[in-house]
C-alpha positions in Angstrom: 0.0 0.0 0.0 1.1 3.5 -0.9 0.6 5.9 2.1 1.1 9.6 2.8 1.2 10.3 6.5 0.1 13.5 8.3 0.9 14.0 11.9 3.0 16.0 14.4 3.4 15.0 18.1 4.7 12.0 19.9 1.2 10.4 19.8 1.6 10.0 16.0 5.0 8.4 16.1 4.1 4.7 16.8 1.5 4.8 14.0 4.0 6.2 11.5 6.5 3.5 12.6 4.0 0.8 12.0 3.3 2.1 8.5 7.0 2.5 7.7 7.5 -1.2 8.7 4.6 -2.5 6.7 3.7 -0.2 3.8 5.4 2.2 1.4 5.3 5.7 3.1 5.7 8.1 0.2 5.9 11.3 2.2 5.2 12.8 5.6 3.3 16.1 6.2 3.9 17.7 9.6 3.7 21.1 11.2 6.4 23.7 10.6 9.4 23.7 12.9 8.8 25.8 16.1 10.9 27.4 18.8 10.6 25.6 22.1 12.0 25.6 25.6 13.7 28.4 27.5 16.3 28.9 24.8 13.6 29.0 22.1 15.6 26.8 19.9 14.0 25.6 16.7 12.9 22.0 17.1 11.6 19.4 14.7 8.3 17.6 15.4 8.7 14.0 16.6 7.1 12.9 13.3 9.6 14.8 11.3 12.5 13.3 13.2 11.3 9.8 12.5 10.7 10.5 8.8 14.2 11.9 8.4 15.6 8.8 10.0 14.2 6.8 7.1 14.9 9.4 4.4 11.2 10.0 3.8 10.3 13.3 2.1 8.9 15.8 4.6 6.4 18.6 3.8 5.7 21.4 6.3 2.9 23.7 5.2 2.0 26.6 7.4 -1.6 26.1 6.3 -2.1 23.2 3.9 -5.4 24.5 2.6 -3.5 27.5 1.1 -0.4 25.6 -0.1 -1.1 24.6 -3.7 2.5 23.5 -4.2 2.4 20.9 -1.5 -1.1 19.8 -2.4 0.3 19.3 -6.0 3.2 17.3 -4.6 0.8 15.0 -2.7 -1.3 14.5 -5.8 1.8 13.5 -7.8 2.6 10.8 -5.2 -0.7 9.0 -6.1 -1.2 7.5 -2.6 -3.7 4.7 -1.8 -4.3 6.3 1.6 -3.6 9.4 3.5 -3.3 8.5 7.2 -3.8 11.4 9.7 -2.9 11.2 13.3 -2.9 14.5 15.4 -1.7 16.6 12.4 -3.1 19.8 13.8 -4.7 21.3 10.6 -8.0 20.8 8.9 -7.8 19.2 5.5 -9.6 20.8 2.6 -11.8 18.8 0.2 -9.0 19.0 -2.4 -6.7 17.0 -0.2 -9.4 14.6 1.1 -10.1 13.6 -2.5 -6.5 12.7 -3.4 -6.0 9.2 -2.1 -7.6 6.2 -3.9 -9.2 4.7 -0.9 -9.6 7.9 1.3 -8.2 9.7 4.2 -8.1 7.7 7.4 -7.9 9.5 10.8 -6.9 7.9 14.1 -8.8 9.6 16.9 -8.3 9.1 20.7 -11.9 8.8 21.8 -15.0 6.7 21.2 -16.6 8.9 18.6 -19.0 10.6 18.4 -18.1 11.4 22.0 -15.2 13.9 22.5 -14.8 15.3 19.0 -12.1 18.0 18.7 -8.8 18.5 20.4 -7.4 17.0 23.6 -9.9 14.1 24.0 -7.5 12.2 26.2 -7.3 15.0 28.8 -11.0 15.7 28.8 -12.0 12.0 29.2 -10.2 12.1 32.5 -11.3 15.6 33.5 -14.9 14.5 32.8 -14.5 11.5 35.0 -15.1 9.0 32.2 -14.6 5.3 33.1 -13.9 4.2 29.5 -12.3 5.6 26.3 -10.6 4.2 23.3 -9.5 4.7 19.7 -11.7 5.3 16.7 -10.4 5.0 13.1 -12.6 6.9 10.7 -13.0 8.0 7.1 -12.4 11.7 7.1 -14.8 14.3 5.6 -14.8 18.1 5.8 -16.2 18.2 9.3 -14.2 18.0 12.6 -14.2 14.3 13.5 -17.5 13.7 11.8 -16.6 11.1 9.3 -17.9 7.5 9.2 -16.5 5.2 11.9 -14.4 2.3 10.6 -13.1 0.6 13.7 -13.3 1.2 17.5 -11.5 -0.4 20.4 -12.5 0.4 24.0 -10.3 0.4 27.1 -10.9 1.1 30.8 -9.5 4.3 32.4 -7.9 3.4 35.7 -9.1 5.3 38.7 -5.7 6.8 39.3 -4.6 7.1 35.7 -3.2 10.4 34.4 -3.5 12.0 31.0 0.1 11.2 30.3 -0.3 7.5 31.1 -3.5 7.2 29.1 -1.8 9.0 26.2 0.9 6.4 26.0 -1.7 3.6 26.2 -3.8 5.0 23.4 -1.0 5.9 21.1 0.0 2.2 21.1 -3.5 1.0 20.6 -3.9 3.4 17.6 -0.7 2.0 16.0 -2.1 -1.6 16.6 -5.3 -0.7 14.8 -4.1 1.2 11.7 -3.0 -1.7 9.5 -6.2 -3.7 10.2 -8.1 -0.6 9.2 -6.3 0.0 6.0 -6.5 -3.6 4.9 -10.2 -3.7 5.8 -11.0 -0.5 3.8 -9.0 -1.8 0.8 -10.6 -5.2 0.8 -14.1 -3.8 1.5 -14.5 -5.9 4.6 -15.1 -3.0 7.0 -18.7 -1.7 7.2 -18.6 2.1 7.6 -20.9 3.4 10.4 -22.4 6.8 10.2 -21.9 8.8 13.4 -25.0 9.7 15.4 -24.6 13.5 15.7 -27.2 13.7 18.4 -24.8 11.8 20.7 -21.8 14.0 19.8 -19.8 16.2 22.1 -16.9 18.6 21.4 -13.9 19.4 23.5 -11.6 22.4 23.3 -7.8 22.8 23.5 -6.1 22.6 26.9 -4.7 25.9 28.2 -2.5 26.4 31.2 -5.3 28.4 33.0 -7.4 25.2 33.1 -5.0 23.8 35.6 -5.8 26.5 38.2 -7.7 24.6 40.9 -11.0 26.0 42.1 -11.3 24.7 45.7 -15.0 25.6 45.7 -15.5 22.5 43.4 -16.1 19.0 44.6 -13.1 17.0 45.7 -13.7 14.3 43.0 -13.8 17.0 40.3 -10.5 18.5 41.5 -9.0 15.0 41.6 -10.0 14.3 38.0 -8.7 17.7 36.9 -5.3 17.1 38.5 -5.0 13.7 36.7 -6.4 15.2 33.5 -3.8 17.9 33.2 -0.8 15.8 34.3 1.9 16.0 33.0 0.9 19.0 30.9 0.0 21.8 31.5 -0.2 20.7 35.1 -2.5 21.8 38.0 -1.6 24.6 40.4 -2.8 26.7 43.3 -1.5 29.8 45.1 -0.1 29.7 48.6 1.0 33.1 50.0 0.9 34.5 46.5 3.3 31.8 45.2 2.4 29.2 42.6 2.4 25.6 43.9 2.0 22.8 41.3 0.2 19.7 42.4 1.3 16.5 40.7 -0.5 13.9 42.7 -3.4 13.8 45.2 -6.1 11.6 46.6 -9.8 12.1 47.5 -11.0 12.1 51.1 -14.7 11.5 51.5 -15.0 13.6 54.6 -16.6 17.0 55.2 -14.4 19.1 57.4 -16.9 22.0 57.5 -14.1 24.4 56.6 -13.7 27.2 54.0 -12.9 25.7 50.5 -9.1 25.8 50.1 -8.4 25.8 53.8 -5.4 23.7 54.8 -6.8 21.3 57.4 -3.8 19.2 58.2 -0.1 19.2 57.3 1.7 15.9 57.7 4.5 13.9 56.3 2.0 11.7 54.5 0.2 14.6 52.8 -1.5 18.0 53.0 -5.3 17.9 53.5 -7.2 20.7 51.9 -11.0 21.3 52.2 -13.2 21.5 49.2 -16.9 22.4 48.7 -17.6 18.7 49.2 -15.0 16.3 50.6 -11.3 17.1 50.7 -8.1 16.6 48.8 -4.9 15.1 50.2 -1.9 16.5 48.3 0.8 13.9 47.9 3.3 15.3 45.4 4.1 19.0 45.1 6.4 21.4 43.3 7.3 25.0 44.0 7.7 27.2 40.9 11.3 26.7 39.8 11.9 23.9 42.2 11.8 20.1 41.9 8.8 17.8 42.0 8.8 15.9 45.2 6.6 14.0 47.7 5.1 16.1 50.5 7.4 14.6 53.1 10.5 15.8 51.2 8.9 19.1 50.4 8.2 19.9 54.1 11.9 19.3 55.0 12.7 22.6 53.3 9.4 24.5 53.1 6.8 25.7 55.6 3.1 25.1 55.0 0.8 26.4 57.8 -2.4 24.8 58.9 -5.3 27.2 58.5 -4.0 29.1 55.5 -6.2 29.3 52.5 -5.1 28.1 49.1 -6.4 30.2 46.2 
């Protein structure tokens, strides 16, 4: 099979590797190189790095819908499929019509639920018990195409977005070849999505990680897991940002002001919520190292009765 691959982040890498090992990857389309980190050095996307390792041509349009030259290049490759995994741009109809068998997308939710960006994070933030991978035939909408295959997995009670990300990216890679062969042979029955059951999720911004202690403890717990490792959850203690990496839920009403520090101990810091409480287990001061509460308290003072904001 002749394939053009479109993708950008780490999530797309196992899928591209699977295609490189089992198909003819004619070219890779990824986002332009961006400055990253404190030094703002230009970095290649993880997908570009893998493509260069195998001497696969790489195309990096700022906006593919406006780049007639790159669209022409893709047409000239005559692919059987275009496979899209977290590319980061919407494909115009002109591109969708290029491959012989269609454009296939690997999406990290059980569509039509959680269309849009960051479905992994939102599945945990929302408190979902299950999620999975959907492969679908792309159309001009945002994650609205016909479903080809779905595989479901459980979300562990303590699972973070980072852990779920790694689990789902492998599942997507495991499904892609079966999907392509099924479409090519005609053995897969396409299922139209039920738009009445759809939901959309937005991008994750750093501000989302700011904990609102007036919320229920379980919602705060899900938020912490859903934004770990990025962008991370945080609160303010004496006007200083404190990142919270790990916590647990206490089903106990302390009848205190939301955000009030109830107990400070080596095994954790208990904070009151509107309902229940949170025990902070791992913490990080801005510019410092991530550490368990016991280690943190060796060099930092946290006072009982203070209010986290």
